[in-house]
C-alpha positions, 0 to 999 in steps of 0.5 A: 218049507216048514212054517218055521222056515217060512216065518224066518223068510218073511221076517227077514224079507226085503221090502218090495221094490217100488212099482217103478222097479223090478228085477229081470231074471233071464234063463233058458231053463224055465224050471230054474227061472220059476224057482228063482222068481219064487225065491225073489218074490218070497223075499219081497221083490217084484220080478220079471222073467224072460227065457230068451235074449230078445224077450229080455231086451224087450223087457229091459227097454220097456220096464223100469228094472234095477237089476238083471240076473241072467244065466250064462247060457240064454238061447243062442247067446251067452249071459255076457254077450246079452249083458253087452247089449243090455249095457247099451240100453241101460248102462247103469242097471247092474247085470249079474250072472247067476250060474254054476261055474265062473265063465271065461269072461265077465267083461260086460257084467257087474258081478257073478253069483254061484247058483250053489249059494245058500238062499240067505247069501243069494238074497244078501248079494241081490240086496247089495247089487240093488243098493249100489244101483239105488245109490247111483241113481240117488247121486245122479238125481243129486248132481 
């Protein structure tokens, strides 16, 4: 990345999530997971990673998470099936599938991001899902 591009990313970076909330990224491909984590951290987000559904559920249970970004295939399960389990644990946390093709079913997920999205669009979509989560939390606290 050129220094000019790096400057643009820092200038447009989202503020870091509070220490109480992180994005949980789940994918069986460790290389893709590292790239996704780096892009999100460069934009100012705190990121947790998991390569298995079991580890993802453990992190979701034990950590304050404001968004789950999952690949479609996650060792021995699908992102949609994992989302169903996650919704039983934390129903208000958005679960978004991040993969190359729209799966047959999105029954348990809150959204889909094609992995062909440009970095600025990807980050804008992430910010939108987090904003929706935070607005829901604010409504819960106010009510």
